[in-house]
C-alpha positions as CSV (number, residue, x, y, z in Angstrom):
1,M,13.7,-2.3,32.5
2,N,17.4,-1.0,32.4
3,R,17.2,0.6,28.9
4,H,20.0,2.3,27.5
5,N,20.1,4.0,23.5
6,L,20.4,1.7,20.9
7,Y,22.3,2.7,17.9
8,I,21.0,1.2,15.2
9,K,22.2,1.3,11.2
10,C,19.6,2.4,8.4
11,V,18.9,-0.4,6.1
12,D,18.2,2.2,3.4
13,C,21.1,4.4,3.8
14,Q,23.0,2.9,5.9
15,T,23.6,5.7,8.4
16,E,23.5,4.8,12.0
17,F,20.7,6.4,14.0
18,I,20.1,6.7,17.5
19,F,17.0,4.7,19.1
20,T,16.4,6.8,22.3
21,I,15.5,5.4,25.6
22,G,11.8,7.1,24.8
23,E,11.2,6.0,21.4
24,Q,11.7,2.4,22.8
25,G,9.2,3.1,25.7
26,F,7.0,4.2,22.9
27,Y,7.4,2.0,20.2
28,E,6.9,-1.0,23.3
29,D,3.8,0.6,24.8
30,H,2.2,0.5,20.7
31,K,3.5,-2.8,20.7
32,L,5.6,-2.0,17.3
33,Y,9.1,-3.6,15.9
34,P,11.9,-1.1,16.5
35,P,12.8,1.0,13.3
36,K,14.8,0.0,10.7
37,R,15.5,3.1,8.8
38,C,16.5,6.4,9.8
39,P,14.6,9.1,10.5
40,L,15.1,11.0,7.0
41,C,14.5,7.3,5.2
42,R,11.5,7.2,7.3
43,K,9.6,10.0,6.0
44,A,11.4,9.5,2.5
45,K,9.3,5.9,2.6
46,K,6.4,7.5,3.8
47,R,6.4,10.2,0.8
48,E,7.2,7.8,-1.1
49,R,3.5,5.3,-0.4
50,Q,1.5,8.3,0.0
51,D,2.6,9.2,-3.7
52,A,1.4,6.1,-5.0
53,E,-1.7,5.8,-3.3
54,H,-2.4,9.6,-4.8
55,R,-1.1,8.6,-8.1
56,I,-3.4,5.1,-7.6
57,K,-6.4,7.3,-6.6
58,Q,-6.0,9.5,-10.3
59,E,-5.9,6.6,-12.1
60,Q,-9.5,5.7,-10.6
61,N,-10.9,8.6,-10.8
62,Y,-9.3,8.9,-14.3
63,E,-11.0,5.2,-15.5
64,R,-14.3,6.3,-13.6
65,R,-14.8,9.3,-15.5
66,K,-13.6,7.6,-18.7
67,Q,-16.4,5.0,-17.9
68,H,-19.4,7.8,-17.0
69,E,-18.3,9.6,-20.8
70,E,-19.0,6.4,-22.0
71,S,-22.2,5.5,-20.6
72,S,-23.5,8.8,-21.0
73,E,-22.7,8.9,-24.6
74,N,-24.5,5.5,-24.9
75,T,-27.6,7.0,-23.3
76,L,-27.6,9.7,-25.5
77,L,-27.3,7.6,-28.4
């Protein structure tokens, strides 16, 4: 296939970025859709997801500890 670098506009920051021939091959080999965000926005989006997952885990741990403490109190009574 005759590939060439593609210029894509980021959906978040509207900056144009280059989707290189090498990146295109990687995406094709792994059956991925072409990126719609520039590298900086992709990194920021990934960080947002990680932060959200971290908050959810903290909330779940808090709830577990709270339930454990309540059940421990009930068994002592």
